[in-house]
PALO-98213 format. One record per atom (N, C-alpha, C): x, y, z. Coordinates in steps of 0.001 Angstrom, whole numbers, plus 524288, in hexadecimal, padded with zeros to 5 digits. Each point is the difference from the previous one (the first is absolute). Last residue first. Example, Ala and Ser with C-alpha at 12.3 -4.5 7.8 and 13.67 -1.06 7.14 Angstrom:
832327F73681BA8 80334804A68003C 7FCFE80442802DA 801227E9A87FFBA 7FC86804A680000 80384804B080000 
END
This chain:
7D8137B52C82DCF 7FCDB803EC80326 7FE497FD3C804EA 80F477FE4F7EF73 7FE1D7FDC680485 7FD48803E580378 801777FE107E9F4 8022C8028E8045E 7FDB77FE5A80572 7FAFC7F8C17EF15 8042D7FD7080285 802428037E8050B 7EDAD7FBDA7F407 802A1804C980260 8047E7FD8E80367 7F26D7F7B87F47B 805037FF6C7FF6C 8035C80448801DE 7ECEB7FAF580006 8015A803757FB5A 806737FFFC7FFB5 7F7A67F72E80DFC 7FDDE7FD9F7FBB2 801D5803357FAE4 804D7805E38112E 802DE7FA567FE23 7FD6F7FE387FAEE 7F8F080F78806DC 80553800FE7FDEE 802737FAB37FED3 7EF7C7FF2E8081A 7FF708028C7FABF 8055F8009F7FD96 7FF9E7F9B681152 7FE4F7FC287FC47 7FF77802B07FA73 8039E80BDE80D06 804DC7FCBC7FF71 7FE5D7FB2C7FC0D 7F29D80B8480523 8036C802C17FCCB 804927FC887FF15 7F3E67F92880B48 7FDC1800147FA5B 803CE802FC7FC88 803C97FFF481220 8013D7FAF37FE23 7FDD47FFC17F9F3 7FD8D80FF58093C 805527FF717FE83 801177FA467FD80 7EEC780308806A3 800EA803377FB4C 805D77FF657FE48 7FB107F80480F9C 7FD8E7FD567FB88 800FD802BE7FACF 806508080E80F7D 803587FB247FE0E 7FD0E7FC6F7FC3D 7F77F80FAC806D1 80583801187FD28 802907FBB17FE61 7F0257FDED809F9 7FF08800C87FA86 804DD801307FD0B 8019B7FE138120A 7FE6B7FADD7FD6C 7FF4F800BA7FAB7 802A780F7C80977 8055A7FC417FF55 7FEE37FAC87FDB4 7F18180B678039C 8031A802107FC13 804AE7FC8E7FF6C 7F5607FBF480D8E 7FD697FEAA7FB28 8032F801857FB9A 805C980439810BB 800887FA757FF25 7FE577FEC57FA76 801A9810CF80AA0 800037FF337FAC8 801197FABC7FE2C 8075380682812A5 7FAC2800077FD86 800927FE9A7F9E5 80EB2800C680B5B 7FBD17FDD5803AA 7FAB37FFA37FD33 80FFE806537F749 801217FAC580164 7FB0C7FD9880393 7FF90811707F8BF 7FFB67FC457FC4D 800FC7FA6D801F4 8010F80E1A80BC5 7FAAC7FF827FDBB 7FF3D7FBDC7FBC6 810B38042D80670 7FDA37FD8080388 7FA1D7FF447FF27 80AC68098A7F4B2 802117FAF97FFDC 7FCFB7FC9C80429 7F76B80FEA7F55E 803A77FF9C803F1 801BD7FA9F800A9 7F88480D917F022 7FF587F9D180208 804857FFC8803E1 7F613812227F84F 804AB7FD708016C 7FE877FA9480222 7F4C180BE77F1D9 7FF857FE02805CD 805D37FD4A80077 7F8228101B7F22A 802AB7FAC9800F9 7FFAA7FEFE80626 7FB3A8110D7F617 7FC907FAB87FF29 802237FB06800BB 8077C8121B80358 7FA67801577FF04 7FD947FA5B7FFA5 8124E8005E802A9 7FDDA802B28045D 7F9C28007E7FFCD 80A9F7F7E77F204 7FFD87FD4B804D6 7FDAD8025C8046F 80176808ED7F070 7FC6F7FB887FF70 800017FC6E804D9 80C1480DEE7FF22 7FAC18022080085 7FC087FB7980032 811417FB6A7FCAF 7FE288012880510 7FB71801EA8013E 805F27FE5A7EEBD 7FE627FAF98024C 7FF2E80059805F8 8055480EE37F766 7FAFE7FE6E7FDEA 7FE547FAD180210 81117806ED80379 7FB918030D80286 7FACB7FE3B7FE9F 80E617F9417F6C6 800017FD808057D 7FB978033280302 8027A805707EEC5 7FDDC7FB2E80023 7FFAB7FE538055D 808F380EBF7FE63 7FB04801AC7FEC0 7FCA87FA2680000 812497FF3480189 7FD9A8023E8049D 7FAA3800B27FF3E 809677FA5C7F211 7FFAC7FC0480404 7FD3F8021E804BE 804CF80C497F2D5 7FB9A7FCC37FE04 7FEAD7FB9D80429 80E2A80B358038E 7FBAE803177FFFC 7FAFE7FC017FE28 811427F9047FF8B 7FE95800EC805D6 7FA99802987FFA3 807987F2437F267 7FF87806107FFFF 7FD40800D48053E 802E07F0197F251 803DC801A38045D 7FFFE805F48000E 7F2567EF7F7F872 80248805838001F 803808009280432 7F4C37F19B7F1EE 802C6800178055C 802AC805E67FF84 7EED57F6067F5E9 803968042D8002E 802F480053804BA 7F5457EF5B7F5EE 8007B8033F8044B 803FF804D47FE51 7F3317EE627F84D 8037C804D07FE90 7FFE7802FB80498 7FA447EADF7F83E 7FF78804808034B 80469804187FE73 7F5DF7EC767FAAC 802C0804B27FDFD 7FFAC8045F80371 7FCC47EC19807E9 7FDF4804987FCC2 8044A8034B7FDDE 8032A7EFE380AB4 7FC887FF017FB04 7FF67804D97FD52 80A817FF098100A 800DF7FB517FD09 7FDA77FFBD7FAC9 7FE6D80DFA80CC9 8057A7FEF980079 801867FB577FCCF 7EE10804FA802C4 802DD804737FD94 805BD7FEBF7FF32 7F5A67F369807E2 7FCFC800D87FAD1 80363804BB7FDCA 804DA7FABC810E5 801977FC917FBB9 7FDB8800EA7FB18 8022680F6380E0E 7FD587FAB07FFCC 801DD7FD277FB7C 80087813C980555 803C97FC5C80236 7FDCD7FA5780119 7FAA080EC97F0A3 7FEC37FF1A80563 805927FC738021C 7FEE780E367EFD8 8016A7FA7A801FA 7FE737FFAD80574 7FEB780FE37F46D 7FC0B7FC517FF9A 8005F7FABB802D1 80914813DC80451 7FF467FCBC7FBCE 7FBAC7FC7C7FFA6 80F4E80D1D80A4C 7FA73800A07FEDF 7FF437FC477FB0E 81054804528102E 7FE067FD8B7FB1E 7F9AA800327FFA5 813CD8088680A28 7FA1C7FE4D7FF9C 7FE7D7FDAB7FB37 8115D808F580DC5 7FEC67FCC87FBD0 7F9897FE468000A 8069680B8080C30 8032C801E47FBA9 7FEF57FC9D7FB90 7F9A57FE738125D 7FDE3804F27FD88 803D6801517FB8A 801147EF21808F4 8033180459801E5 7FEA8805777FE3F 7F5607F2927F5EF 804497FE3C8037E 8034B8052680118 7EB847FA067F805 803E6804648012C 8040A7FE02803BF 7EED97F91D7F19C 803877FF1580469 803DE804D080065 7EC987F7027F5A9 8045F804047FFE9 803937FE6980582 7EDF67FB5A7F674 8043E7FC3E7FF52 804EC8041E80011 7E92780037804DA 8057C802547FFD2 803A47FB417FECD 7ECA38014C80321 8020C7FD177FB04 80620801747FFA1 7EEB67FFE480EAA 8056A8020E7FF0D 801DB7FC3E7FB91 7EC1B805F18082F 8035A7FC277FD59 805538023C7FE55 7F5B7807AC8103A 7FE587FEA27FB52 803A37FBC57FD76 801A2803FD81223 7FC5B8043A7FEB5 7FD507FF4D7FA70 80DBC7F5F3808F5 7FB197FDC2800E2 7FC0E8040D7FE1A 8157C7F91A80038 7FC808048D7FDF8 7FA5D7FE077FF98 810EE7F91280CC9 7FBDC7FE397FC23 7FC7C804B07FE6A 814677FC3580872 7FAD48037080065 7FCBD7FDCD7FAFB 8128D7FA1080C03 7FC877FEB97FBA4 7FB34803E5800FF 8163B7FE0B8058A 7FABD801F88017C 7FC127FF3C7FB74 811787F59E80795 7FE15801D97FB83 7FA75801BC80132 80B8D7F61380BC1 80029805B680004 7FDD88030B7FB93 801447ECBF8043F 8056F801DB7FEA1 7FF3D806507FFC0 7F0E17F62D802D3 803787FDE0803ED 8052B802507FF54 7F32C8036F7F3B8 7FF1E8027280471 803ED7FF00804C8 800BF7F6427F047 800E9805667FE9D 7FFDB802F980536 7FA3B7EE707FF80 806078013380033 8019D8057F7FF4F 7ED8D7FCEB8000C 802D57FE3B80564 8060F8008B7FF42 7F57F802E97F05B 7FF59803D18041E 8035C7FEDD8050C 7FCF07F5B97EF2C 804E18020A801EB 7FFE3803BF803E9 7F10D7F8277F802 803547FBAE80273 804D3801E480191 7F2B680AD87F87B 7FFC87FEE7805C3 803B97FC1480166 7FD2C802B37ED96 803378047F80299 800147FF8280584 7F48B7F5B97F5C2 804A07FDC28009D 804188041080293 7EED2803F47FB18 8004C7FE578056C 805657FD4C800B4 7F8D2804BC7EEDE 80308804B480345 800ED7FE338054F 7F62C7F4B37F440 805BB7FF12800D7 802B78046E80214 7EE1F801357FCF4 800F37FCD18044E 806127FF4780069 7F815811C37F820 800397FA0C7FEA7 801807FCB4804FE 7FDBA81276801D0 7FC9E7FF587FBC4 7FFC67FA6C7FD7E 8045480AB58134C 801707FBCF7FD15 7FC207FF7D7FB47 806FB8102480CDF 7FBBB7FDF57FE0E 8016A7FBAD7FBA6 80D6E808FC8086C 7FCA27FDEE80441 7FA9F7FDAE7FE3C 81487803C37F7A4 7FA9B7FFFF7FEB6 7FCA67FDC78045E 8130F8089680471 7FE3C7FB507FC61 7FA38801047FF6E 81340808AA80692 7FAC7801B87FF54 7FD7A7FC477FC27 8121C7FF5380CB9 7FD647FD947FBA6 7FA04802857FFCC 8155E8047F8083E 7FA338001F8001A 7FD3B7FE3D7FB1A 813C18003780BFB 7FD5D7FDAD7FB32 7FA3A800B980137 813BF80796806FD 7FA538001480121 7FD297FEC07FA94 813EE7FA3880669 7FCAE802E57FC37 7FAB27FFBA801BC 80E767F64A80884 7FE4A8053D8024B 7FD318038F7FBCE 806847ED767FE32 8042E803CB8011E 7FEC98055180092 7F3177F2BD7FE75 8039C7FE47803F4 804C780369800CF 7F354802847F221 7FDE6801F2805D9 804267FEA18040E 803EB7FB107EEC0 80021805938007E 7FE888019080562 7FE2B7EECA7FB71 8056E800E380119 8006E805ED80057 7EF527FA227FB4C 801917FE56805AD 8058B8015780145 7FADA802487EE7A 7FD10804258036A 801567FE46805B0 806737F5477F371 80240804767FFCC 7FE078045A80385 7F91C7EE657FEC9 8046C8004A80298 802E2805077FFD2 7F0887FE607F62A 7FE6F7FF4380580 8060F8003B802FD 800CF7FEA67EE09 7FE538052F801AD 7FED48008180592 805167EF587F8F7 804B6803F97FFE6 7FDA5805D3801E0 7F3BD7F1DC7FE67 8034E7FF9A80473 8046F8045B7FFDB 7EEA7805787F6B5 802CF7FB847FFFC 803DD8000A8049A 7EDAF80B2280036 805788002D7FEC7 802927FB087FFB1 7ED00809807FEF7 801967FA60800FA 805B77FF6C7FE8E 7F09880F3A7FFA4 8054B7FF918023A 800907FA8380169 7F43E80EBE7F5A4 7FFF97FA6A7FFFE 8057A7FE7E8016D 7FC9F811FE8010A 7FA7E7FE347FFF2 800757F9BC8007A 80ED380F20806E4 7FF097FBEF7FB5E 7FAB57FD16800FE 80EDA80ECB80727 7FAC37FFD380006 7FE967FD1D7FAF6 81169802E580D6D 7FEBB7FDCC7FBDE 7F97A800347FF84 8128D807608096F 7FA958004580025 7FE127FEC37FA94 813278009D80CD9 7FD5E7FE377FB17 7FA0E8001B80120 813468096D80905 7FA647FEDE7FF71 7FE827FDF57FAE9 81217802C28066D 7FD038020E80447 7FA6C7FE127FF98 80E117FA667F40B 802AD80150804E8 7FC418012680489 801497F3C07ECA0 7FCE4803E480342 802D48011880542 8046C7F38F7F183 803818042D800D7 7FD448041680394 7F6AB7F07D7FA85 805967FDEA80248 8035E805298011F 7F021802A37F794 7FEEC7FEA9804FE 804F37FE758023C 800C5803C37EEDF 7FF14804EC80320 7FEB57FE9180591 802687F2407F395 804F3802E68012B 7FF968057B80367 7F0BB7F52F7FB40 803557FD57803FF 8057A80355800C9 7F3FD806077F30D 7FDBC800828054D 803E37FD4E8040B 803AE7FE327EEC8 800BD8053F8011D 7FD8880117805A2 7FE247EF377F92B 80505800D380069 800AF80563801D8 7EF377FBA47FA59 801607FDF980567 805DD8007A8015D 7FAD08052E7EF29 7FDCF8034A80397 800867FDC1805B2 8075E7F6A57F130 80229804F880090 7FD7D8037B8048D 7FDCD7ED237F8A8 80022801C4805A1 802058049880077 7FD0E7F8ED7EEC0 7FC717FCD380369 80063801E280622 805E5805D67ECDC 7FFC6803038051C 7FC617FD7180378 803CF7F9B57EE86 8055A802178016C 7FFF1802428053B 7EFE17F5F47FB1D 8045A7FED97FCAE 8057C801CE802A8 7ED9A802D88055F 800D97FA5F80035 804B17FE7E7FD03 7FC7F8132D80985 7FD887FCCD7FBCE 801487FA8D800B9 80152814908091A 800297FA87800D8 7FD417FD777FBE0 80A39814978036D 7FAE67FC217FE71 8016D7FAAA80156 806BE8150C80416 800CC7FAA780030 7FBB17FD4C7FF00 80A62813797FF9F 7FB057FD777FDC3 801527FA377FFCF 808E48116980B33 800337FB327FCF1 7FAB07FDA47FEF6 80A978137880676 7FBEA7FCAB8007A 8009E7FAEC7FC51 806058145A80968 802CB7FB217FE06 7FB127FC0F800E3 7FEA58158C7FCF4 7FF127FB4A80315 8023A7FB317FE02 80073816297FE7F 8026A7FAF07FD67 7FF9B7FBE2803B1 7F9AA813987FCCA 7FE677FC3280360 801827FABA7FDC0 806FE80DD37F813 7FF1F802A48051F 7FD967FCAE8032C 804157F9B17EED4 80490801B380281 7FF088025D805D9 7F6597F2497F042 7FF2D8047C80486 805558002B802F0 7FB347F9B37EBBE 802ED7FE77804BA 7FF1280540803DE 7F3707F8BB7EF56 8032380444802FD 8025F7FD9A8043F 7FA847F57F7EE9F 7FE3C800EB80507 803D38046280230 7FC187FEB47EB29 803727FDDA8043E 7FE48801AD805B0 7F3617FC937EE61 8028D803F480353 803C57FDA08034E 7F59F7F6757F466 7FF6F805087FDBE 803AA803E68022F 8001C7E9E57FDDC 80099803F480364 7FFB7806337FE13 7F6287F11C7F509 8057E800F38014F 7FFFC8044080469 7F1D37F0347FC78 800138060C7FF65 80615800E1801E1 7FBA37ED207F78B 7FFD08036D80525 80176805E17FF06 7F80E7EF1C7F403 8032A803D38002B 7FFAF8042E804BB 7FC7B7EACF7FFC2 7FD75804C67FF00 8047D8045C7FF6B 800537EA637FBE8 802548044C8032A 7FDC3805487FEF3 7F7907EC5A7FDB4 8024A803E67FD2A 80188803CC803CF 7F4C67F1D38045D 804E67FDA57FD01 8017A803F57FC33 7F2C1801BD80E2D 7FF12801427FA36 803A47FD857FC12 8006D7FDE78135B 7FAE0800C07FEF2 7FE9B7FF927F9B9 811287FFA1806C3 7FDE97FB4C801D2 7FA48800467FE99 809B680F2A7FCA7 801BC7FBBA7FCDD 7FD877FB1480125 7FC5E80DD280ABD 7FDC48015C7FAEF 801D87FB937FC91 8076F7FFA4810A1 7FA8A7FE3880029 7FD69801317FA5B 810FB8062B801E7 800817FAD380072 7FA5A7FD947FFED 8020D812478002A 8018D7FDE97FB67 8000E7F9B17FFC5 7FC6C80A2F80F5B 7FB85800087FC16 801527FD6A7FAFE 80CE4800F880D67 7FB997FBDB80104 7FBDF800857FC08 80D9D80C037FD99 8018B7FA7A7FF2A 7FC3F7FC3A80194 7FCC9811B28045B 7FF1E7FEE87FA96 801DF7FABC7FE1C 802238050C81218 7FAD68001B7FE85 7FF2E7FDE17FA06 810CC802FD8065E 7FD5F7FB2B802D1 7FA987FF467FE15 8096380F8E7FB17 8020D7FB597FD12 7FD617FAE1801F0 7FC5A80FC6808CC 7FE058001E7FAA5 8013C7FAE07FD18 808218041081003 7FAD77FE02800EE 7FD0A7FF9F7FB13 811788058A7FF2C 7FF807FAFD80283 7FAA27FE937FFEC 80369810B77FB1F 800EB7FC3D7FBE0 7FFBC7FA92801DD 7FD9180DFA80CE4 7FB517FF3B7FBDE 8019B7FBDD7FBB0 80A458076F80F04 7FE2C7FB6D80034 7FC377FE787FBEA 80824810FC802BA 8037B7FBDE7FDD1 7FDBE7FAB37FFDB 7F1A880EFE80239 806188006D8002D 8025E7FAED7FDD3 7ED0D8018280ADD 801C9803227FB17 805DF80020800C6 7ED927F61980955 805EC800357FF2B 800D0803667FB66 7F1017FB7580FC3 800B0802577FAD6 805BC8011B7FF1D 7F5B67F12A80D2D 803A1804387FF59 7FFD7802277FA44 7F28D7F56680FA6 802417FFAB7FA9D 803D9804637FFFF 7F2487F4D480EDA 803CA803C67FE4F 801C37FEE37FA0E 7EF517FC0B80FC0 8036F7FDE17FC83 803E9804977FE38 7ECDA7FAB680C73 804BA8034B7FF6C 803B47FD067FCC2 7E9DF80064800EB 804E97FD95800AA 8048B803157FF76 7ECDF80727806EC 803B67FEF67FB4A 804647FCCD80108 7EFB37FBF980D13 802F3805337FE16 803827FEA87FB75 7F05E7F29D7FFDC 802E3802A38047C 802CB804B77FD9E 7F40E7F2C87F762 80064805BF7FF5C 8023080264804EC 7FE8B7ED347FBBC 7FC80801F08041A 80052806157FFFF 80E577F8FB7F445 7FC427FD2180262 7FE088028480481 806BC80C567F120 802147FBDE80365 7FC2E7FC828023F 802EC8119F7F42F 7FDB37FB607FDBA 802B37FB208039E 8052D811FD80229 7FB407FEA6802D6 7FD387FAD87FE10 80F24807177F7B8 801EC7FF4C8059D 7FAAF7FED28035A 800347FC5D7EAF1 7FF658040B802ED 801457FE218063D 80A137F8F47EEC8 7FB7D7FF09802D1 7FED18048B8048C 80FE07F8A77F3FC 7FC29803FD7FD7E 7FA817FE3B801E1 811FB7FC3680B86 7FD0F7FE8B7FB28 7FC2D8044D7FE54 812807FFF080C03 7FAAE802107FFA5 7FE0F7FE597FAA0 8118B7FF7080816 7FC4B7FBCB800CA 7FA868001E7FF69 81182809057F664 7FE647FF3980565 7FC767FB0F80080 809A380F8E7F0D5 800BC7FA2680286 7FDDF8005880585 8014C80D887ED84 7FD4A7FEA78050C 800CD7FA638017A 8094D80FE47F216 7FE387FA8C8015C 7FDA17FFE180515 8077480DCC7EF66 7FDDE7FF7880524 7FDA47FA4580083 808E2805887F04B 8020F803EE802E6 7FDC58001A805E8 7FBA77F5587F028 805977FE8E8020B 80271804398031A 7ED337FEEF7F9D3 803C4803037FCC4 806047FF368013B 7F4C77F77780D6E 7FCFB803957FC4C 8048F803C27FD5B 7FC417ED3780C6B 803A48030B7FD74 7FDAC8039B7FBF4 7FA917F1E181204 7FE3A802FF7FB85 804D8803797FE33 7FB0D7EE3B80D47 803FD803F77FDE3 7FD4A8027A7FAC7 7FDF67F04480FD0 7FCEB8046C7FE70 8035B804217FE1C 800927E99A80347 802488050D80010 7FC68803A67FDF6 7FD067ED937FFAE 7FE588028D8051E 80251805AC8004E 7FBEF7EE837F314 8027B805417FF77 7FD7F8037680495 8023B7EA66800E8 7FD3D803BF7FEBE 802D3805627FECF 800D67E9F4801E0 80390804807FF4D 7FD5A804377FD8B 7F8397EF1B80289 8002C802C4804D6 803C3805498003B 7FDF27F38A7F1F8 7FB75802BF80045 7FF8F802F280512 80E457F4ED7FCB6 800608046A7FC2B 7FAD7802EB80089 802C77F13280ADE 802D2804FD80173 7FF4A804187FBCB 7F2147F19680544 80418800747FBB3 802738055D8013B 7F1B17F5DD809FD 804A38031B801EA 804E27FF6F7FBC0 7E908800D980084 804E57FD167FF14 804A1802DF801DD 7EE4C8067D8009F 7FFAA7FB6A802A1 804617FBEE7FE1F 7FE08812587FA92 7FF3A7FFC28055C 7FFB47FAFD8024C 8057D809DE7EDF0 800847FAF380201 7FF2E7FF16805EE 7FDE380E1C7ED63 800677FFBC805D9 7FF187FA05801AB 8063080ACF7ED79 7FE037FB8E801DE 801227FF4D805DA 8067D80E0C7F620 7FA2180077800F8 7FDDB7FB54801DC 812628095D7FFD5 7FE6A7FAF380161 7FA337FF738006E 80447812767FC50 8041C7FC9E801D1 7FDE17FAAB801C2 7F7FB80E237F251 7FF0B7FD8E80490 8047F7FC868018B 7FD0B812CC7F359 801817FA8D80085 7FF517FDFF8059E 7FAE7811977F213 7FF5A7FD4680549 8018D7FA1D7FEEB 8006D8143C7F6D1 802607FAD57FF7A 7FF727FD5180523 7F3BF80FC57F8EB 803E97FE658034F 801BA7FADA7FEFB 7F1C0808F37F662 80533800A07FE6C 8045C7FEBD803C5 7EC1D7FE817FFD9 801E7805A58009F 80599800617FEC2 7F9207EF20800B6 7FD50802C97FBE5 801AF805E780074 806877F54E80D4E 802167FF347FA67 7FDCC803427FB80 7F7E3800828107D 804F3802DA80070 802DA7FF707FA51 7F07F7F67780297 7FEF8805AB7FF0E 804738036E80050 801807EDC8803E0 7FF9C8012F7FA88 7FE91805827FEB2 800E57FAF4811DF 804AB7FFFB7FDA4 8000C800D47FA2B 7F0517FED780865 802D880558801AA 804EF7FF287FDD5 7F6177F1147FDE3 7FE14804677FC2C 8029F80548801DA 803AC7F0FC80A78 802F77FFF37FB07 7FD93804967FC2E 800F98022A815AB 7FC8E7FD747FBBB 802F18001A7F9D2 808917FE2C81381 7FF438041F7FC54 7FD4A7FDBB7FBB9 805B17F61580E4A 7FAE98023080021 7FF108041B7FC92 810ED7F7AE80177 7FC327FC8D7FE24 7FA678016480081 8121A8078480432 7FBE9802E77FD9C 7FC347FC607FD8A 80E1B7F936809E6 7FF04804D8802C2 7FB58802A67FDC1 806417F1547F5EC 7FDA57FEBE804FD 7FEAC804708030F 80875802547EFEB 7FC1C7FD2A7FF1D 7FC787FDF0804AD 80B79812177FDE4 801707FA5180115 7FAAD7FD7E7FFE5 80647811597F438 7FD837FE93804E5 8005D7FA0180126 80773811617F38B 800B87FA93800F6 7FDDD7FEE080576 7FFA680FBD7EF6C 7FE0E7FEE4804FE 8007A7FA1880127 8066C811A87F30E 800987FA0D800DC 7FE9A7FEBC8059F 7FFD3810637EF77 7FE807FE47805AF 7FFCC7FA678001D 805F1811C97F3BF 800137FA2980012 7FFA17FE91805A0 7F97A812857F76F 803B87FDC080355 7FEF17F9CF7FF87 7F57B80EA27F6FC 8040A7FBE47FD99 804777FE4380307 7F03A80891805A7 8040A804417FEC9 804087FD617FCA5 7F2027F5AA805B0 7FD60803FE7FC3F 8049C8048C7FF1D 8046A7F38180C96 7FF487FD667FAEA 7FE50803E67FC18 7FF608059B81112 805BB800057FDE5 800537FD847FA9B 7EF9A800158099E 800F5804E37FD66 80658800497FE14 7FAFD7F060807FD 7FCED801087FAEA 800C1805667FDD4 8071C7FBF0810BC 802E07FD9D7FBF2 7FD89800207FA9D 7F7268076480E47 80523802FC7FF65 802E37FCED7FB6D 7F1087F7E580585 7FEAB804A27FD8C 80526802E17FE8F 801807F21180B90 7FF9E7FE777FA6C 7FE7F804567FC58 8029D80354811DF 804BA7FE367FDC0 7FF727FEB57FA6E 7F0988033080A7E 80337804987FEF9 8050E7FEDC7FD0D 7F5A07F19B804BB 7FD7F803607FBC0 802BF804AA7FEA1 805B17F59B80E8B 800F47FD967FAB1 7FE5F802CE7FB05 7FAEA805FA811A5 8053B801087FEA1 801A47FD477FA7A 7EF427FD1280673 800B68053D7FEB2 80514801AE7FEC2 7FCE37EC5F7FCE2 7FCFA80391803B1 800B5805657FEB0 8066B7EDC27F89D 7FD11803D97FCE7 7FC1C80376803BD 813C27F665803A4 7FA327FF81800FD 7FD088045A7FCDC 813857F484800F4 7FD7B8047D7FD8F 7F9B07FF2D8009D 813A57F7B980790 7FA4080023800CA 7FE438054D7FCF8 811C07FBA77FEE0 7FDAF7FA7A80105 7FA358006A8006C 80CA280C717F3A0 7FDB37FF868056B 7FDAA7FA6C800AE 80BD380F1C7F26C 7FF487FA8A80167 7FD807FFEA805D4 8037080DBC7EE86 7FDD67FF3F804C4 7FF127FA5680159 808C180FDD7F1BF 7FFC67FA018017A 7FE5A7FFC480589 800F080ED07EED9 7FE5E7FF148057A 7FFF77F9B7800D4 80791811977F24A 7FEEB7FADF80119 7FE257FEC7805AC 801C2811507F594 8020B7FBF07FD00 7FE477FA7C8015B 7FBA081081808FF 800208019E7FA64 8016B7FBB07FC8A 7F6DC8051281479 8036B7FC407FCFE 7FFB7801AA7F9B8 7F6A58069480FEA 80438803647FD6E 803537FCC77FC28 7F1EF7F869809FC 7FD6C804CC7FDE7 80471802D67FC6D 805617F20180B0D 7FCF37FE687FB76 7FE1C804197FCCF 8071580445810DF 803CA7FED87FC0B 7FDD37FD967FAEC 7F4218042D80D3B 80319804E77FDE4 803E37FF067FC00 7F7F97F21380910 7FC65802277FC97 801F78050A7FCD8 809AF7F7FA80E7F 800177FCCD7FAE9 7FC59802737FC16 7FFCA8089580F8F 80534800507FDD8 8003E7FCDC7FB44 7F1097FE3C809F6 8004D805557FDAD 80586800C97FD5F 7FD927F08580996 7FC81800437FAEE 800C6805517FDA0 809487FC7D81056 801697FDA97FB50 7FCEA8009B7FB8A 7FC4780654811A2 803FB803327FD83 801AB7FD407FAA8 7F23D7F8B280966 7FEB1805967FFE1 803EA8033C7FE3B 801E17ED1E80198 7FD5D801EB7FB3B 7FE9F805CE7FFFB 80F637F9AC80D0F 7FABD7FE1A7FE2D 7FE49802437FB42 810078093380534 7FD477FD64803F2 7FAAD7FE4A7FE73 81413805337F77C 7FA05800747FF5F 7FD5F7FC6480384 81432809BF7FCAC 7FCD97FBF0802B0 7FA4A8013B7FFB9 81160804897F2A7 7FBD38027B80340 7FCD37FB1C802D3 813C2804A77F671 7FC047FBB380118 7FC638026D80420 810AD8046E7F11D 7FBFC802E380384 7FBDC7FBFB80113 8157F7FD8C7FA3E 7FA3F7FF017FF8F 7FCDB803C880357 8145E7FBD37FD4B 7FD3D8038B7FC1F 7FA057FF087FEEA 80DDD7F0A5805F8 7FF1B80560801FA 7FD14802927FBC6 801037EB458045C 80108804147FC67 7FEE58051D8022C 804007EA9A806FD 7FD85804EF801B0 802388046B7FB2E 7FEE57E9837FEE1 8036D805717FF52 7FC43804E380181 801377E95A80274 7FCDC8049F80062 80361804AA7FFD2 
END
């Protein structure tokens, strides 16, 4: 992983900041738009973004939308066809959904959320094209993050996005599309020059890049590690790294999802006792649904992206994170995570967890056993 200077990176907090910024960039596009997302919903937000892309097509902007076949399985086919009729190039990543089989290739999803406009601005994060209020039981808005990137990192992000589109276009249509040439050279920011890296995870050359980046930062942490992650089922190496950091005096805080959407999420509880016993602080965000995939270490290193700390993100899915080395940016993200902890999280105490929560502990080991069984069936060799 190489950190590159000359970037301007803006933190975007949930859809309330992300969608207006994305819509503004699309409205000002002159040449090309590439948008990748796991979930695309035809709700108010999806309609706004679709209308912006259609308006861009009418200005003769080349628009490419890539959605995941499983994440966006509820998107009506007539809606997709209406986007194509309007001139948007739409492709579906692994359209065949296989919920009742354990075929590894069908479980490999496009989970990254990346947008590149005119090769001069990019958005990377964990926010899907779905309204923050479009959540189960209509609870308070979900929290999540993205970043707006301008500067030296743009060619790397753009190249990744276009290469994936090109490869999928060849697989779908057996012909290579003519890609839009880079119309402008990205600006290098000298006044606010942030060091950053764009790191992806795929199933060919970058199978463990995101996890490795996390582990290196954790192993070099001196003061504090704070991780806010929605789906947290870390492997043995990750668990050992966090415990080792806590033992050498680093304050380790985990902000995890308190509202369980799926049964397998209870597997997270399987690690609570060992973490708490070793001095790791655990907070469950219960105010609303937390979709965050961010971390801050020593208020100097931070990451925002799509990757959860679970086997599905770290072993199967296509993911993308931006890693940042900048005190100002990291401090801002650090403060925002702490605001979430204070405003909507509940701290799990070691004695409370040990004496109570017997039902949760029982369910956690059933869920964790199912995760291990699943990993064994599909051939996941990392020791969990």
